Backbone as a chain_set.jsonl record, in Angstrom:
{"seq": "MDLQSLQYQMWLAVKRHQALIGRRQEEPHNLAVQKEILDVLYQLISINESQKLVVARLREERQQHQQVKAGEGEWPTQ", "coords": {"N": [[96.43, 97.283, 103.846], [97.013, 100.461, 102.883], [99.805, 102.419, 101.755], [99.809, 104.914, 101.949], [97.919, 105.45, 104.391], [99.29, 103.943, 106.321], [101.609, 105.739, 106.361], [100.571, 108.157, 107.4], [99.678, 107.2, 110.153], [102.387, 106.829, 110.971], [103.063, 109.312, 111.009], [101.398, 110.363, 112.852], [102.114, 108.881, 115.113], [104.538, 109.518, 115.72], [104.171, 112.463, 116.305], [102.987, 112.041, 118.476], [104.982, 110.613, 119.982], [106.94, 113.0, 120.205], [105.354, 114.712, 121.704], [105.399, 113.225, 124.241], [107.868, 113.268, 124.801], [108.383, 115.779, 125.298], [106.859, 116.017, 127.799], [108.089, 114.223, 129.471], [110.408, 115.696, 129.865], [109.526, 117.465, 131.543], [108.613, 116.308, 133.668], [110.451, 114.118, 134.998], [110.496, 111.798, 136.411], [108.176, 110.416, 136.241], [106.788, 107.61, 135.817], [104.828, 106.601, 134.325], [104.541, 108.228, 132.039], [106.899, 107.342, 131.08], [106.439, 104.995, 130.243], [104.5, 105.067, 128.273], [105.887, 106.069, 126.308], [107.393, 104.313, 125.702], [105.293, 102.41, 124.542], [104.53, 103.875, 122.518], [107.01, 103.836, 120.913], [107.098, 101.055, 120.253], [104.764, 100.917, 118.791], [105.553, 102.425, 116.624], [107.707, 100.755, 115.545], [106.187, 98.763, 114.878], [104.54, 99.984, 112.683], [106.205, 100.51, 110.946], [107.396, 97.898, 110.278], [105.145, 96.95, 109.017], [104.968, 99.067, 107.017], [107.103, 98.299, 105.567], [106.597, 95.828, 104.197], [104.41, 96.661, 102.494], [105.707, 98.238, 100.812], [107.782, 96.707, 99.707], [105.829, 95.082, 98.329], [104.637, 96.975, 96.691], [106.933, 97.43, 95.259], [107.304, 94.989, 93.861], [105.228, 94.848, 92.331], [105.331, 96.894, 90.621], [107.827, 96.033, 89.284], [106.938, 93.927, 88.019], [104.935, 95.334, 86.164], [106.675, 96.941, 84.751], [108.133, 94.702, 83.47], [106.178, 93.548, 81.869], [105.319, 95.72, 80.504], [107.928, 96.098, 79.007], [108.012, 93.831, 77.386], [105.941, 94.09, 75.554], [106.942, 95.599, 73.423], [108.193, 93.48, 71.904], [108.575, 90.796, 69.267], [106.208, 88.38, 69.023], [106.728, 85.045, 69.857], [106.494, 81.976, 68.13]], "CA": [[96.773, 98.627, 104.388], [97.889, 101.122, 101.914], [101.053, 102.919, 102.002], [99.56, 106.417, 102.607], [97.391, 105.303, 105.535], [100.4, 103.627, 107.059], [102.506, 107.072, 106.696], [99.59, 108.848, 108.274], [99.997, 106.521, 111.316], [103.537, 106.997, 111.227], [103.175, 110.722, 111.313], [100.711, 110.685, 114.25], [102.781, 108.303, 116.387], [105.522, 110.49, 115.867], [103.974, 113.552, 116.839], [102.779, 111.363, 119.975], [106.343, 110.48, 120.651], [107.381, 114.06, 120.5], [104.776, 115.53, 122.972], [105.752, 112.438, 125.362], [109.248, 113.401, 125.086], [108.437, 116.783, 126.109], [106.21, 115.584, 129.06], [109.088, 113.67, 130.036], [111.299, 116.559, 130.257], [108.924, 118.376, 132.534], [108.283, 115.264, 134.868], [111.416, 113.163, 134.546], [110.405, 110.724, 137.297], [106.966, 109.934, 135.918], [106.993, 105.989, 135.015], [103.593, 106.359, 133.121], [104.937, 108.929, 130.517], [107.983, 106.79, 130.033], [105.717, 103.647, 129.46], [103.704, 105.536, 127.115], [106.886, 106.48, 125.086], [107.911, 102.862, 125.064], [104.458, 102.107, 123.83], [104.51, 104.6, 121.112], [108.205, 103.242, 120.201], [106.687, 99.754, 119.883], [103.65, 101.251, 117.743], [106.341, 103.007, 115.477], [108.36, 99.829, 115.176], [105.152, 97.895, 114.007], [103.933, 100.409, 111.796], [107.617, 100.474, 110.04], [107.372, 96.684, 109.657], [104.117, 96.908, 108.007], [105.303, 99.87, 105.584], [108.231, 97.615, 104.737], [106.007, 94.732, 103.527], [103.58, 97.402, 101.581], [106.744, 98.833, 99.91], [108.026, 95.543, 98.92], [104.917, 94.4, 97.529], [104.608, 97.716, 95.501], [108.164, 97.437, 94.09], [107.391, 93.813, 92.896], [104.229, 95.059, 91.624], [106.234, 97.83, 89.58], [108.849, 95.6, 88.421], [106.167, 93.038, 87.003], [104.375, 96.006, 85.285], [107.914, 97.053, 83.647], [108.589, 93.507, 82.613], [104.989, 93.373, 81.049], [105.503, 96.754, 79.499], [108.911, 95.891, 78.065], [107.664, 92.645, 76.505], [104.947, 94.626, 74.71], [107.566, 95.836, 71.983], [108.817, 92.633, 71.328], [107.51, 90.32, 68.222], [105.472, 87.257, 69.494], [107.367, 83.946, 69.207], [105.703, 80.925, 67.947]], "C": [[97.392, 99.119, 103.467], [98.817, 101.98, 102.407], [100.754, 104.304, 102.656], [98.743, 106.595, 103.918], [98.554, 104.937, 106.54], [101.663, 104.991, 107.363], [101.832, 107.944, 107.504], [99.898, 108.29, 109.978], [101.106, 106.832, 111.772], [103.498, 108.255, 111.752], [102.653, 111.112, 112.731], [101.441, 109.973, 115.407], [104.146, 109.122, 116.414], [105.476, 111.673, 116.725], [103.57, 113.259, 118.196], [103.965, 111.349, 120.729], [107.051, 111.812, 121.133], [106.839, 114.778, 121.685], [105.078, 114.748, 124.168], [107.094, 113.018, 125.809], [109.146, 115.112, 126.013], [107.818, 116.791, 127.662], [107.293, 115.104, 129.748], [110.07, 114.575, 130.681], [110.913, 117.425, 131.597], [108.495, 117.461, 133.862], [109.446, 113.983, 134.41], [111.112, 111.818, 135.286], [109.026, 110.13, 137.031], [107.033, 108.538, 135.056], [105.978, 105.877, 134.23], [104.038, 107.164, 132.132], [106.106, 107.905, 130.095], [107.365, 105.251, 129.506], [104.97, 104.044, 128.428], [104.716, 105.794, 125.922], [107.522, 105.147, 124.749], [106.58, 102.218, 124.22], [104.274, 102.632, 122.552], [105.668, 103.804, 120.277], [107.846, 101.752, 119.484], [105.504, 99.722, 118.669], [104.701, 101.562, 116.391], [107.138, 101.758, 114.759], [107.451, 98.744, 114.138], [104.445, 98.391, 112.831], [105.013, 100.342, 110.667], [107.697, 99.114, 109.427], [106.249, 96.375, 108.633], [104.522, 97.647, 106.635], [106.178, 99.145, 104.764], [107.539, 96.443, 103.844], [105.142, 95.429, 102.625], [104.587, 97.597, 100.358], [107.237, 97.629, 98.877], [107.077, 95.03, 97.764], [104.8, 95.422, 96.251], [105.874, 97.704, 94.684], [107.85, 96.087, 93.125], [106.107, 94.158, 91.848], [104.616, 96.143, 90.08], [107.157, 97.087, 88.683], [108.125, 94.494, 87.532], [105.455, 94.096, 85.544], [105.753, 96.622, 84.082], [108.273, 96.146, 82.917], [107.358, 93.33, 81.62], [105.038, 94.565, 79.878], [106.733, 96.702, 78.309], [108.633, 94.773, 77.055], [106.438, 93.022, 75.42], [105.69, 95.134, 73.186], [108.11, 94.705, 71.477], [107.627, 91.618, 70.431], [107.131, 88.844, 69.214], [106.366, 86.311, 69.057], [106.421, 82.683, 69.142], [106.153, 79.481, 68.384]], "O": [[98.348, 98.489, 103.015], [98.663, 102.34, 103.573], [101.315, 104.737, 103.662], [98.794, 107.663, 104.529], [98.719, 105.644, 107.534], [102.384, 105.102, 108.354], [102.486, 108.538, 108.361], [100.313, 109.057, 110.848], [101.139, 107.161, 112.957], [103.866, 108.411, 112.916], [103.187, 111.871, 113.54], [101.381, 110.427, 116.549], [104.692, 109.201, 117.515], [106.297, 111.972, 117.593], [103.757, 114.103, 119.072], [104.101, 111.877, 121.833], [107.651, 111.851, 122.207], [107.544, 115.341, 122.521], [105.073, 115.386, 125.221], [107.381, 113.213, 126.99], [109.713, 115.432, 127.057], [108.282, 117.499, 128.557], [107.469, 115.674, 130.824], [110.531, 114.36, 131.802], [111.68, 117.909, 132.429], [108.102, 117.961, 134.916], [109.202, 113.097, 133.592], [111.481, 110.771, 134.755], [108.766, 109.188, 137.779], [107.286, 108.462, 133.854], [106.082, 105.043, 133.331], [103.859, 106.616, 131.045], [106.271, 107.642, 128.903], [107.797, 104.578, 128.571], [104.784, 103.189, 127.562], [104.37, 105.727, 124.742], [108.088, 104.922, 123.679], [106.848, 101.523, 123.24], [103.909, 101.955, 121.592], [105.423, 103.234, 119.214], [108.259, 101.409, 118.377], [105.341, 98.818, 117.849], [104.587, 100.968, 115.319], [107.217, 101.731, 113.531], [107.792, 98.159, 113.11], [103.848, 97.648, 112.052], [104.65, 100.122, 109.511], [108.006, 99.01, 108.24], [106.401, 95.689, 107.622], [104.476, 97.15, 105.51], [106.164, 99.216, 103.535], [108.044, 96.206, 102.746], [104.99, 94.711, 101.637], [104.369, 97.224, 99.206], [107.124, 97.602, 97.652], [107.404, 94.674, 96.632], [104.836, 95.026, 95.086], [105.828, 97.963, 93.482], [108.076, 96.074, 91.915], [106.086, 93.733, 90.693], [104.226, 96.055, 88.916], [107.297, 97.402, 87.501], [108.614, 94.163, 86.452], [105.449, 93.782, 84.354], [105.666, 96.664, 82.855], [108.723, 96.389, 81.798], [107.649, 92.93, 80.493], [104.849, 94.393, 78.674], [106.64, 97.081, 77.142], [109.07, 94.883, 75.91], [106.096, 92.222, 74.549], [105.135, 95.067, 72.089], [108.629, 94.907, 70.379], [106.414, 91.548, 70.629], [107.928, 88.432, 70.058], [106.894, 86.509, 67.963], [105.654, 82.434, 70.072], [105.404, 78.52, 68.205]]}, "num_chains": 1, "name": "protein.A"}
């Protein structure tokens, strides 16, 4: 999965969480709303973990690209 789609999923989950928090304020004793809030929080954690992996991979690719680019200016050794 790419970073942009993960960020979009994160944005959707945050919006859902905000809406649920608003509902909880209206219905503080509604256990179904509280369960939904926990489900969204678990979803946010999962998306965050996936995002960390993608960012780590992108950093590694960037570092490799920079090393290759830096090596282009060197004289070849035999």
